[in-house]
N, C-alpha and C positions, 0 to 999 in steps of 0.2 A: 657053493663055490665062493671063495674069498677073493678079495681084491687086495693086492699088495699095497702097502702104504706108499712105497716108492712110486708105483704107477699112478696113484691118485694125485701125488704131488706133481708129477709130470703133466697130467691132464689139466690140473688147475693152472699151471703155468701157461699152457696153451690158451686157455679160456680168458685169462686176465694178463695181457701183455705187460711187461715191465714198463714203468714210467720212463720216458726218454730223459736223457741227461739234460740238466739245466742249460739253456742256451743264453749266452751273454747277449747276443743280438736281440733275442726276444725280450730279455729283461730290460735292455736299453730302450726298446720301443715302448714297452709297458710303462717305464718310468716317464718317458716323454709324454705319452698319452695322458697319464695321470696328472702331470704338471700342467698340460694344456687345459685339462678339465677344471683344475683348481683355478687357473688364471681366468678362464671363461666365467666360472661361477662368481668369483670375487669381482671381476670387472663388470659383470651384469648388475650386481648389487650397487656398485658405484654409479653405473650409468643411469640407473633408475632412481637412486636415492639422493645423490649429491646435487644440491641445487634445486631439488623439487620443493615447491611451495614458495619459492622466492618470487617477488613481483616481476612482471615483465619489464625489460628495459627498452630503450627507445627503438632499436632496430626490430625487436619482437613486436612492438606496438604497430610498426608499419605492416608487418604480416597480418596483424589483427585488422588493420584498416582495410587491406585488400580482401580479407576473408569475409568482412562484414558487408561488402557491397551487395545491394539487393538484386541487381540484374547483371547479366553477363556483359552488357554494353558498359555499365558503370565500372565493372571490374576491369575490362580492357582499358578503359580510359585511365584508371588509377595506375595500372601496371605500366602503361606507356610512360607515365610521368616518372616512374621509379627508374633508377639507374641499373637495377639488377635485371638479369634474364628472367623469363616468365614461368618456366615449368614448375618450380616449387610453389609459386603462388597459385597456379592452376590446381595443383594437387590440394593445396590448403583451402582454396575456395570450395572445391567439391567436398572435401573432408568436413569443413565447418558447416556446410549445409546439412550434414547428417548429425554431427556431434557437437556443434556449437563453438563458441569462441572463448570459453573459459581458459584460464592459464593452462590447466591440465590438458584440455582438449587440443589447444594449439601446440603444445610441446610433445604430445604422444607420438605423432608421426616421426619426429626426430629420434625418439627413443627406439622406435621400431627400425628405422634406417640404421641407427647405430648398432643395434644387435645383428642386423643383416650383414654388415660389412665384414667382421671376422669370420662369419659363417661361410661367406663366399670363398674365402681363402682355403677352406677345407674341401671344396669341390674336387673330385678326382681329376687329375691332369697328368698326362704323360710328359708334358713339357716342363713341369715343375715337380721335383722329387717329393716324396711323401714327407721326409724330414724337413725339407724347406717349407712345405705348406704348413706343417704344424707350428714351426717357429714363427712363420709369417702371421699365422692366425693369432698367436699369442702377442706379437708385437702390435698388431692392429688393435687388438682388444684393450691393450694397456696404453695406447697412445693418448697422452693426457689431453691435448686439445680435442681429440675425438670424444673423450668422455664429457668434456665441457659442451661440445656441440650437440650431444644427445639430450641436453636439458635446455636447449634454446630453440625457439620457434623461428628458425632460420634455415637457409638452404644447405648448410655445410655438411650435415650428416648424410643427406641424400647425395651430395656431390662426392663425398668420400666413398660411399657404396658404389656409385657409378664408376668412379675412377678405379676401384678395385676390380670390378667386373671387366672394365675396359683393359686393364693390365693383363688379366687372365686371357681374354680373347685375343689380345695382341700377341701373346706368347704362342697361342695355338695357331694363329695366322702365320707367324714367322716360321713355325715348325713345318706346317703343311698348307701352303696357300691353296685356296679354293674360293669360288665366288660365294658360297654359303658362309664360309668363315669370314670373308671380307665384309659381307653384308651384316653379319652379327656384330663385328667390331665397329663398323661405320654406324650402325643403328644406335649402339650404346654411346658412341662418340657424339652423335647428334643430340641425344638426350642430355649428355653432360654439358654440351655447349649451351643448350637451352636452359640449363640450371645455373651455369656461371660462364660468362664469355671467355674468361681466361682458360677454360678447358680447351679452347681452340689451340692454344700453344702446345699442350700435351699431345693432343691427337694429331696435330700437324707434325710434331717431331716423330710420333709413332708411324705416321704415314711415310715420312721420309726414310725412316729406318726400314720399312717394308720395301720401298722402292729400291733402296741401296742394296738390300740383301737379295732380292729376287728379280729385279729389273723387268725383263720381258714378261715373266709369269705374273708379276704384280700388275703390269699394265693391262693384261688380258682380263683382270677382274674389275676393270674401271666402272662397270654399271653399279657396283656397290657404292661408289662415291655419290650417286644420286640421292642417297639417304641423308646426306648432309644438306641438301637443298632447303628443307624447311628451316633448319637452324640458321643458315646464312641468309635466307630470305627474311626471317624475322629481324636478324641483326641489321640488314639493310633498311628495313622499315623503321627500326628503332634508332638508327644512326643520327638523325638530326637532334633527337633529345640527348643522346650520349655526347654529341659535340658541344651542346650547351653546358653539360656537366664538366666537360674537359676544360672549359675556360675557368672553372673555379678550382682553387687549390685548397685542399683540406688535409693533405698529408705532407710531411716533411720529406725531403730527399734523403736517401739512405747514406750512411757513412760507414767506414770500415769497422767502427766500434760495434755496429749492429750485427756483424756477421756471426760472432759466437752465439749470440742470443737466437738468431735465426736457425743455426744448426741445432741448438738445443730444442727449439720449438718443433722442428721438423722430425727429429730423430730421438729426442729425449737423451738419456745418458748413453745411448748405444755405442757411439764411437769410443768413448772411454772404456766401456765394458769390453769392446772388441780388442783393444790394445792390451788390457789386463789379462783377459782369457787367452788371447793368442800368444802372449809372451811365454806362457807356460807349456806350450805344445811344441816339442822338437820336430824337426824335419819339415818345417813350414816356412813360408816367407810372409812375415806379418800375420802369422796364424793361418794362412790359406794354403791347404795342401796343393802343391803345384800340379800333380798328375791330373786332378779332376778338371783343370782348366786347359791343360796342355794337350791331352790325348783326344778330347772330344768324344769319349766313348758313349756318352749319353746325349740325347737330344737337348736336354736342359742346358748342358754346358755350351751348346752352340747358340741358343736363342736368348738366354738370360742376359748376357752382356748387352745385347741390342735393346731388350726391354728396359733394363735398368738405365742404360745410356740415354734412351729417349726421355725418361723422367728427369734424369740429372741435367741433361742439356736444357730441357724446358724450364726447370727451376732456375738454372743459371741465367737464361734469357730474361725471365721475370724479375729476378733480383737485380740483374744488370740494368734493366730499364728503370728500376727504382733509384739507381744512382744518377740517372740522367734527368728524370723529371719526377715530381711528387705524385706517384701513381701506385704506391705499394703499401700494403700492410701484411703482417705475418700470416693472417688467416688465408690469404690468397695462395699460400703454398699447399693448402689441403689437397688440391688436385694431383700434386706430384708425390705426396707422401706414400701411397701404396707402392710405387716403383722404388722409392728410396728405401723403404723398410724391407722390400723384397731383396735388395742387395745385401742388407744386413742379415736377413734370414738365410740367404744362400751361403753367406760367409760362415755364420754360426753352424749351419748344417754341415758344411764341408769339414769343419773342425770336429763336429760331432761324429762324423764317420770314423774318426780315429780315437776320440775321447768322448765317450758316451755321456759323461757328466756335464759337458759344456752346454748343450742346449737347455737342459733343465735349470742349470745355474743362471744362464742368461735370461731366461724367462722369469725366474724367481727375482732377479734384480729389477727387471722391468716392472713386475708387479709391485715390488717394494717402492719403486719410484712413484707409481700411480697411487699407491696407498698413502704415501707421505703427502702427496698433493691433496688427496681427498681429505685427510685429517687436518693438515695445517692450513690449507687455503679454503677448501670447501666451497660454500655456496656464494661467497662474495667476490668471485674473481673479476668480473667485468660488468657488474650490474649497478654501478654507482649512478649511471645516467638513466635511472628509471624514474618516470613521473607518474607511475600508478599510485604510489603512496601520496604524492603531492596532490593528485587529482581527487583522491578520496578525502583528503584533508579539506580541500576547497568545497567539495560537494557537501560534506558534513557541516561546514560552516555556513551553508546556505547561499553560496555564490550563485548569482543570477546570470551574469555574463562574464565569461573568462576571455581575456585577451591573451592569446598564446603565440609565442615565437620560439622557434628552434634556431638559436644563434650559431649558424654554421655557414661558411662560404657557399656550400653546395645548395643551400636553400634559396639563394638569390634567384634561382631559375624557377622557383615554385610560385604559382598563383596563390593568392590568399585563400581560395577555397580548398586547395590541396593542403595548405598549412592547417586550416581549420579541421580538415578530415583527420589529420594526425592528432591534433590537440583535443578533439572531442571524443576520441575512441573510448576512453574509460568511462566518460559520462554517458555516452550512448549505450555502451554495453550494460551499464548499471540501470538503464531505463530512467534516469533522472531527467529533470526539466532544464538543466543548466545549458545555456547557449554558449557557443564558442565562436570567437572571431579570430581568424588567422592573420598574423602580421609577418610579412616577409621583409627582413631587413636588407638594406642595400649598403654598398661600400660607403664608409664614412658616417653611417647613422649612429646616433646615440640611442641605444635601446631604452634607457630610462625616459628620455623625452618622448620617443615614439610610442612607447607603451602607455604612458600616462595620458598622452593626447588621445589615444584610441579608447582609453577607459573613461574619459570625461563624459559625463552625462548618462552613462550606462547604469541601469538599475542593479544594485547589489554587485558592483563591479569587482573583478578579481583579475590578477595577472599571474601568468605562468611562463617563466623565462628559463630556458634550458641552454646551457653552453658548456664548452670544454676549453679551458685555457691552454691546453696542450696543442690545440689545432690552430695553425697560422691563419690569420684573417678573422678570427673570432672578435666580434665587436666588444665583448666584455673585457678584453685585454686593455683596450684603450678607454673604455667607459665601464668601470666596475659597477655592480648593482648599488643603487642609492635611491631606490623608490621611496622608502620611508623618510629618508633625509630630505628629499626634494618636495615631498607632498605631505604635509601634516595630516594625521588621521589614518594613514596607511600603516599596516603592520605586515612584516615579511618574515618568512622562515625558509631557510635553505635546506632542502632534503638531499642535496648532493654530497659528494666526497671530493675534496681537492684532488686533481685540478678541475673537476666537473662541478657544475652548479645546477641545482633545480630549485629556483627561487619562486616560491608561492606567496603572493601578496593579497591581502584583503583590504578593501577600503573601509573607512570608518562608517559605522552604522548609525 
């Protein structure tokens, strides 16, 4: 019996279904996924490589000082003297007990926190659409200050990750209030405040947004607020020390000329990209498709304005305070960046729902901006005030006793032993026999005279004087370094870069 050729063809068609027609939506999603994968891979390389191997700078040395404390009681004593919140130092003290205090060991947690931050944006969330999450992930991955923070032994990479998690949990809480969701949000908020006290501004604004949106329902979840008690309890304990720091001024008040720079710091070139891309999309208002915000068909359209608004209002409060008193520096904006970048991500995603090429192009431009920074600025962005190299120079020259001072108005609150803890870090880490004497300058002091007096009679005396001429109240402004000119036999070398100075001096042998 034969089988007709036509029936064989029919059966084969049934066994192997025809390929579905190409879907433009599927293609757009694949293109966006591929773009995000490229962005993550490239930014990971930058996060790990750019700045690696550079000496620790002054603030990182403080982290090393805390991490090197032999007992928990010593650790708590040093952390109390510091102006910063304690959680990052707790993490680093425990980490260093296992992995040591080398430059690489001190910076590795920041690398890990930096990698965690954009990964959090990819967590499934009904409150934040998939396209928005992908763009948000890419923007967080290429935020240039975040790349810098990943190679610094400081709290800001951890703070950025906590702020990102808090932003996601805030959106979930606004979408569907419950005690469990409120507790999760409050828990991460307490951790963020214990990482940096200005996080209280963000989570305060988020809490007010929650109360304004849900009123009675929000009040019924009040037990979650108890999770903030440890954070505010530590702040109350730390308040006397913070009050002494508040009496010193080491930042200038903000001026209107700083606003464009602050916008660039917080968002990169994103606002300009938004204008350029949005201008080419018809049927929109400034590039934003009106129906997605007017109809409220998705839960995201209802909660994202509250989430973004909390971050924006918090940032405005912080910046506004900087105009009133000298209390602000750009890195304090880190806590608000996830919310601000979420606004841009939602905007780009809204346009992307009509023009699939817009999100990949926006992320490509963000990656180009980050790459330009990595190539042109690279490792030397803010590490001119490092005294690791100067300490090595003095140790190799056989310095027996180093008189150390950090010439900054904030250090007038430090006891000499705390100043000595900072100045001796690199000597102690290296295991050398160099002794360090801390000198805390007071208002009106001439550092040249004070340092030379402290060095008199010390065996193999050396001087290490750190200052920043851009900081109001720095003694070196009124009394420039003149150690060698005032005392014959001394030789000095400046390891800093203007306007900073790291003056290392050796007495005549």
